[in-house]
C-alpha atoms as a printed R data frame, in Angstrom:
    type eleno elety resid chain resno       x       y       z
1   ATOM     1    CA   MET     A     1  89.557  91.163  65.942
2   ATOM     2    CA   ASP     A     2  85.892  91.557  66.009
3   ATOM     3    CA   LEU     A     3  84.554  95.099  66.343
4   ATOM     4    CA   GLU     A     4  82.092  94.277  69.297
5   ATOM     5    CA   ILE     A     5  84.747  92.302  71.240
6   ATOM     6    CA   LEU     A     6  87.068  95.747  70.596
7   ATOM     7    CA   LEU     A     7  84.260  97.785  71.737
8   ATOM     8    CA   ILE     A     8  84.062  95.830  75.031
9   ATOM     9    CA   LEU     A     9  87.951  95.812  75.460
10  ATOM    10    CA   GLY     A    10  87.740  99.862  75.094
11  ATOM    11    CA   ILE     A    11  84.906 100.154  77.672
12  ATOM    12    CA   ALA     A    12  86.430  97.704  80.267
13  ATOM    13    CA   ILE     A    13  89.715  99.272  79.845
14  ATOM    14    CA   PHE     A    14  88.356 103.032  80.193
15  ATOM    15    CA   CYS     A    15  86.166 102.131  83.429
16  ATOM    16    CA   GLY     A    16  88.675 100.236  85.063
17  ATOM    17    CA   PHE     A    17  91.735 102.745  84.501
18  ATOM    18    CA   PHE     A    18  89.478 105.637  85.441
19  ATOM    19    CA   VAL     A    19  88.827 104.095  88.557
20  ATOM    20    CA   GLN     A    20  92.489 102.823  88.972
21  ATOM    21    CA   THR     A    21  93.912 106.188  88.363
22  ATOM    22    CA   LEU     A    22  91.365 108.011  90.655
23  ATOM    23    CA   VAL     A    23  91.760 105.960  93.608
24  ATOM    24    CA   GLY     A    24  94.931 103.831  93.321
25  ATOM    25    CA   PHE     A    25  93.446 100.526  92.796
26  ATOM    26    CA   ALA     A    26  90.400  98.400  91.644
27  ATOM    27    CA   GLY     A    27  91.332  98.938  87.931
28  ATOM    28    CA   SER     A    28  91.047  95.095  87.334
29  ATOM    29    CA   LEU     A    29  88.219  94.466  89.680
30  ATOM    30    CA   VAL     A    30  86.125  96.990  87.539
31  ATOM    31    CA   ALA     A    31  87.435  95.743  83.985
32  ATOM    32    CA   LEU     A    32  87.449  92.077  84.513
33  ATOM    33    CA   PRO     A    33  83.605  91.573  84.749
34  ATOM    34    CA   ILE     A    34  83.309  93.640  81.716
35  ATOM    35    CA   LEU     A    35  86.046  91.912  79.769
36  ATOM    36    CA   LEU     A    36  84.525  88.298  80.662
37  ATOM    37    CA   ILE     A    37  81.460  89.077  78.543
38  ATOM    38    CA   ALA     A    38  83.426  88.723  75.554
39  ATOM    39    CA   ILE     A    39  86.773  86.840  76.036
40  ATOM    40    CA   LYS     A    40  88.214  84.206  78.118
41  ATOM    41    CA   LEU     A    41  89.865  84.817  81.484
42  ATOM    42    CA   PRO     A    42  93.314  84.210  80.456
43  ATOM    43    CA   ASP     A    43  93.133  86.984  77.616
44  ATOM    44    CA   ALA     A    44  91.346  89.146  80.062
45  ATOM    45    CA   ILE     A    45  94.182  88.979  82.323
46  ATOM    46    CA   ALA     A    46  96.799  89.572  79.613
47  ATOM    47    CA   TYR     A    47  95.076  92.746  78.415
48  ATOM    48    CA   VAL     A    48  94.322  94.216  82.061
49  ATOM    49    CA   SER     A    49  98.290  93.203  82.930
50  ATOM    50    CA   ILE     A    50  99.400  94.951  79.914
51  ATOM    51    CA   PHE     A    51  97.540  98.177  80.668
52  ATOM    52    CA   TYR     A    52  98.553  98.092  84.547
53  ATOM    53    CA   LEU     A    53 102.294  98.274  83.038
54  ATOM    54    CA   PHE     A    54 101.357 101.352  81.169
55  ATOM    55    CA   SER     A    55  99.350 102.778  84.115
56  ATOM    56    CA   SER     A    56 102.475 101.821  86.478
57  ATOM    57    CA   SER     A    57 104.963 103.483  84.218
58  ATOM    58    CA   TYR     A    58 103.014 106.868  84.346
59  ATOM    59    CA   LEU     A    59 101.703 106.771  87.940
60  ATOM    60    CA   VAL     A    60 104.737 105.762  89.729
61  ATOM    61    CA   LYS     A    61 106.876 108.331  88.328
62  ATOM    62    CA   LYS     A    62 104.046 111.153  89.061
63  ATOM    63    CA   GLU     A    63 103.461 110.101  92.647
64  ATOM    64    CA   TRP     A    64 107.044 108.839  93.471
65  ATOM    65    CA   LYS     A    65 107.559 111.363  96.137
66  ATOM    66    CA   ASN     A    66 104.160 110.386  98.083
67  ATOM    67    CA   ILE     A    67 104.940 106.414  97.966
68  ATOM    68    CA   ASN     A    68 105.868 105.051 101.091
69  ATOM    69    CA   LYS     A    69 108.659 102.905 100.193
70  ATOM    70    CA   ASN     A    70 109.136 101.145 103.601
71  ATOM    71    CA   VAL     A    71 105.514  99.633 103.289
72  ATOM    72    CA   ILE     A    72 106.222  98.424  99.802
73  ATOM    73    CA   LEU     A    73 109.724  97.055 100.658
74  ATOM    74    CA   LYS     A    74 107.903  94.818 103.505
75  ATOM    75    CA   LEU     A    75 105.564  93.554 101.171
76  ATOM    76    CA   THR     A    76 107.874  92.792  98.083
77  ATOM    77    CA   PHE     A    77 109.218  89.116  98.914
78  ATOM    78    CA   ALA     A    78 105.719  87.587  99.838
79  ATOM    79    CA   SER     A    79 103.986  89.311  96.982
80  ATOM    80    CA   VAL     A    80 106.736  88.093  94.309
81  ATOM    81    CA   ILE     A    81 106.256  84.429  95.537
82  ATOM    82    CA   GLY     A    82 102.258  85.033  95.337
83  ATOM    83    CA   VAL     A    83 102.291  86.187  91.755
84  ATOM    84    CA   VAL     A    84 104.245  83.388  90.658
85  ATOM    85    CA   LEU     A    85 102.124  80.684  92.231
86  ATOM    86    CA   GLY     A    86  99.183  82.608  91.052
87  ATOM    87    CA   ILE     A    87 100.128  82.482  87.534
88  ATOM    88    CA   VAL     A    88 101.016  78.855  88.008
89  ATOM    89    CA   VAL     A    89  97.398  78.026  89.016
90  ATOM    90    CA   LEU     A    90  96.025  80.580  86.006
91  ATOM    91    CA   THR     A    91  97.887  78.525  83.693
92  ATOM    92    CA   CYS     A    92  97.127  74.947  84.994
93  ATOM    93    CA   SER     A    93  93.496  74.848  86.341
94  ATOM    94    CA   LYS     A    94  90.211  76.570  86.328
95  ATOM    95    CA   PRO     A    95  90.394  78.891  89.541
96  ATOM    96    CA   VAL     A    96  86.655  79.709  89.584
97  ATOM    97    CA   VAL     A    97  86.529  78.484  93.242
98  ATOM    98    CA   LEU     A    98  89.382  81.113  94.131
99  ATOM    99    CA   GLN     A    99  87.660  83.700  92.470
100 ATOM   100    CA   LYS     A   100  84.506  83.174  94.247
101 ATOM   101    CA   ALA     A   101  86.524  82.986  97.605
102 ATOM   102    CA   LEU     A   102  88.086  85.975  97.356
103 ATOM   103    CA   GLY     A   103  84.677  87.871  96.615
104 ATOM   104    CA   VAL     A   104  83.368  86.410  99.652
105 ATOM   105    CA   PHE     A   105  86.533  87.436 101.595
106 ATOM   106    CA   ILE     A   106  85.965  90.971 100.264
107 ATOM   107    CA   LEU     A   107  82.238  91.111 101.197
108 ATOM   108    CA   LEU     A   108  83.216  90.080 104.905
109 ATOM   109    CA   TYR     A   109  85.809  92.705 105.088
110 ATOM   110    CA   ILE     A   110  83.200  95.346 104.189
111 ATOM   111    CA   VAL     A   111  80.904  93.991 106.701
112 ATOM   112    CA   TYR     A   112  83.807  94.231 109.185
113 ATOM   113    CA   ALA     A   113  84.409  97.711 108.329
114 ATOM   114    CA   LEU     A   114  80.932  98.969 108.288
115 ATOM   115    CA   ARG     A   115  80.531  97.634 112.086
116 ATOM   116    CA   GLY     A   116  83.082 100.227 113.155
117 ATOM   117    CA   GLN     A   117  85.335  97.480 114.504
118 ATOM   118    CA   LYS     A   118  88.915  98.533 115.143
119 ATOM   119    CA   GLU     A   119  91.513  98.030 112.130
120 ATOM   120    CA   ILE     A   120  92.996  94.663 111.631
121 ATOM   121    CA   ASN     A   121  96.023  94.332 113.515
122 ATOM   122    CA   THR     A   122  98.607  94.220 110.664
123 ATOM   123    CA   ASN     A   123 101.939  92.995 112.432
124 ATOM   124    CA   LYS     A   124 104.623  91.550 110.518
125 ATOM   125    CA   THR     A   125 103.163  88.052 110.100
126 ATOM   126    CA   VAL     A   126  99.780  89.386 109.108
127 ATOM   127    CA   ASN     A   127 101.476  91.846 106.212
128 ATOM   128    CA   TRP     A   128 103.486  88.926 105.111
129 ATOM   129    CA   VAL     A   129 100.161  86.855 104.645
130 ATOM   130    CA   LEU     A   130  98.402  89.694 103.052
131 ATOM   131    CA   GLY     A   131 101.251  90.500 100.577
132 ATOM   132    CA   ALA     A   132 101.474  86.655  99.569
133 ATOM   133    CA   LEU     A   133  97.578  86.493  99.211
134 ATOM   134    CA   GLY     A   134  97.666  89.836  97.372
135 ATOM   135    CA   GLY     A   135 100.292  88.639  94.973
136 ATOM   136    CA   PHE     A   136  98.508  85.465  94.489
137 ATOM   137    CA   PHE     A   137  95.353  86.753  93.505
138 ATOM   138    CA   SER     A   138  97.032  89.338  91.321
139 ATOM   139    CA   GLY     A   139  98.562  86.427  89.646
140 ATOM   140    CA   VAL     A   140  95.448  84.567  89.014
141 ATOM   141    CA   PHE     A   141  93.056  87.376  88.607
142 ATOM   142    CA   SER     A   142  94.930  90.565  88.534
143 ATOM   143    CA   THR     A   143  92.638  91.347  91.632
144 ATOM   144    CA   GLY     A   144  95.015  91.483  94.497
145 ATOM   145    CA   GLY     A   145  94.220  95.270  95.385
146 ATOM   146    CA   PRO     A   146  91.793  94.743  98.213
147 ATOM   147    CA   LEU     A   147  94.081  92.806 100.015
148 ATOM   148    CA   TYR     A   148  96.827  95.385  99.856
149 ATOM   149    CA   VAL     A   149  94.297  97.949 100.776
150 ATOM   150    CA   ILE     A   150  93.630  96.164 104.141
151 ATOM   151    CA   SER     A   151  97.515  96.413 104.830
152 ATOM   152    CA   ILE     A   152  98.321  99.767 103.421
153 ATOM   153    CA   LYS     A   153  95.300 101.278 104.953
154 ATOM   154    CA   ASN     A   154  96.252 100.609 108.349
155 ATOM   155    CA   THR     A   155  99.670 101.581 108.054
156 ATOM   156    CA   VAL     A   156  99.181 104.817 105.948
157 ATOM   157    CA   GLU     A   157  96.852 107.545 107.289
158 ATOM   158    CA   GLU     A   158  97.199 110.135 104.718
159 ATOM   159    CA   ILE     A   159  94.824 109.923 101.667
160 ATOM   160    CA   LYS     A   160  97.749 110.875  98.861
161 ATOM   161    CA   VAL     A   161 100.315 108.766 100.574
162 ATOM   162    CA   PHE     A   162  97.650 105.764 100.712
163 ATOM   163    CA   ARG     A   163  96.784 106.187  96.986
164 ATOM   164    CA   ALA     A   164 100.491 106.690  95.922
165 ATOM   165    CA   THR     A   165 101.549 103.734  97.834
166 ATOM   166    CA   MET     A   166  98.724 101.565  96.434
167 ATOM   167    CA   ILE     A   167 100.041 102.658  93.071
168 ATOM   168    CA   GLY     A   168 103.440 101.693  94.127
169 ATOM   169    CA   VAL     A   169 102.754  98.176  95.289
170 ATOM   170    CA   LEU     A   170 100.461  97.385  92.394
171 ATOM   171    CA   ALA     A   171 103.303  98.626  90.019
172 ATOM   172    CA   LEU     A   172 105.720  96.156  91.608
173 ATOM   173    CA   VAL     A   173 103.340  93.310  91.049
174 ATOM   174    CA   THR     A   174 102.737  94.134  87.645
175 ATOM   175    CA   ILE     A   175 106.534  94.239  86.935
176 ATOM   176    CA   VAL     A   176 106.644  90.584  88.153
177 ATOM   177    CA   ARG     A   177 103.451  89.566  86.334
178 ATOM   178    CA   VAL     A   178 104.010  90.589  83.041
179 ATOM   179    CA   PRO     A   179 107.116  88.755  82.250
180 ATOM   180    CA   ALA     A   180 105.740  85.587  84.055
181 ATOM   181    CA   LEU     A   181 102.585  85.679  81.816
182 ATOM   182    CA   ALA     A   182 104.825  86.076  78.848
183 ATOM   183    CA   LEU     A   183 106.809  83.000  79.610
184 ATOM   184    CA   SER     A   184 103.570  80.992  80.617
185 ATOM   185    CA   GLY     A   185 102.235  81.854  77.144
186 ATOM   186    CA   THR     A   186  99.449  83.432  78.465
187 ATOM   187    CA   LEU     A   187 100.417  86.994  77.244
188 ATOM   188    CA   THR     A   188 101.371  86.939  73.380
189 ATOM   189    CA   PHE     A   189 102.333  89.618  71.020
190 ATOM   190    CA   GLN     A   190  98.785  89.911  69.537
191 ATOM   191    CA   HIS     A   191  97.606  91.008  72.893
192 ATOM   192    CA   VAL     A   192 100.134  93.809  72.613
193 ATOM   193    CA   LYS     A   193  99.079  94.863  69.296
194 ATOM   194    CA   THR     A   194  95.554  95.029  70.216
195 ATOM   195    CA   SER     A   195  96.291  97.209  73.196
196 ATOM   196    CA   LEU     A   196  97.771  99.774  71.261
197 ATOM   197    CA   MET     A   197  94.727 100.172  69.254
198 ATOM   198    CA   ILE     A   198  93.114 101.137  72.568
199 ATOM   199    CA   LEU     A   199  95.749 103.127  74.146
200 ATOM   200    CA   PRO     A   200  94.097 106.518  73.410
201 ATOM   201    CA   ILE     A   201  90.809 105.284  75.403
202 ATOM   202    CA   PHE     A   202  93.230 104.420  78.180
203 ATOM   203    CA   ILE     A   203  95.235 107.677  78.089
204 ATOM   204    CA   LEU     A   204  91.835 109.565  78.441
205 ATOM   205    CA   ALA     A   205  90.726 107.451  81.320
206 ATOM   206    CA   GLN     A   206  93.929 108.473  83.203
207 ATOM   207    CA   TYR     A   207  93.611 111.943  82.378
208 ATOM   208    CA   LEU     A   208  90.218 112.141  83.582
209 ATOM   209    CA   GLY     A   209  91.286 110.185  87.031
210 ATOM   210    CA   THR     A   210  94.236 112.414  87.509
211 ATOM   211    CA   LEU     A   211  91.934 115.405  86.787
212 ATOM   212    CA   LEU     A   212  89.365 114.557  89.364
213 ATOM   213    CA   PHE     A   213  91.368 113.351  92.244
214 ATOM   214    CA   PRO     A   214  92.220 116.417  93.965
215 ATOM   215    CA   LYS     A   215  88.344 117.108  94.180
216 ATOM   216    CA   ILE     A   216  87.634 114.013  96.393
217 ATOM   217    CA   ASN     A   217  87.570 114.613 100.015
218 ATOM   218    CA   GLU     A   218  88.723 112.001 102.658
219 ATOM   219    CA   VAL     A   219  85.306 111.093 103.823
220 ATOM   220    CA   LEU     A   220  84.044 110.586 100.269
221 ATOM   221    CA   PHE     A   221  87.067 108.590  99.321
222 ATOM   222    CA   LYS     A   222  86.712 106.166 102.229
223 ATOM   223    CA   ARG     A   223  83.145 105.587 101.208
224 ATOM   224    CA   LEU     A   224  84.076 105.106  97.654
225 ATOM   225    CA   LEU     A   225  86.733 102.532  98.634
226 ATOM   226    CA   LEU     A   226  83.803 100.441 100.368
227 ATOM   227    CA   VAL     A   227  81.648 100.911  97.271
228 ATOM   228    CA   LEU     A   228  84.166  99.616  94.945
229 ATOM   229    CA   LEU     A   229  85.065  96.548  97.100
230 ATOM   230    CA   PHE     A   230  81.398  95.617  97.590
231 ATOM   231    CA   PHE     A   231  80.804  95.627  93.786
232 ATOM   232    CA   SER     A   232  84.171  93.713  93.201
233 ATOM   233    CA   GLY     A   233  82.870  91.240  95.721
234 ATOM   234    CA   ILE     A   234  79.933  90.642  94.111
235 ATOM   235    CA   GLY     A   235  81.217  90.716  90.944
236 ATOM   236    CA   LEU     A   236  83.658  87.852  91.455
237 ATOM   237    CA   ILE     A   237  80.965  85.887  93.123
238 ATOM   238    CA   VAL     A   238  78.668  86.187  90.291
């Protein structure tokens, strides 16, 4: 692999998974815009998915006691369906319009949140829709996190439980996404070999994220969520 591409891959994975470890989501939303400078979308999705698998294996074990399992169970069926449909779209089409649509959706949610309105009523139907859309965008772009944020944020109040539950639901999505990407031919053994070269950078990102998480207060955490969502939305649109 070209040294320049390898360098961009390393920067993208470090930035993305530092954020992912710190707040529990948004790893792909940070990493993808950087990766797309040098590689095509299907390759970028393959690399991000591999490192999500690495990240999930470590973080789920570490945060297991804080994960709200009931929330994840309610999202499971819809998420699995969404992931499979998303990968079909990724494999068979050029989903640029969907990428921009997700960006617009994120920005609209930020405006809603900043206006101080009441939280979205996440009843059973709304949670199902959010789970399906989260899975779909996870399949297409590995960027379903913001949709899960809306669902989980309105169900879980404690910051450490929110973060752990986000880690858990994204781990579930990853377990479905990686085999599906491999079966579709999007993820290959070459992606795995290259990922192993970047593994030390990924481990450093996880270590620093874990180290800094206990030092973040709740107010700062909520602001950080909105800032991440804003830049993610802009990045997806542009």
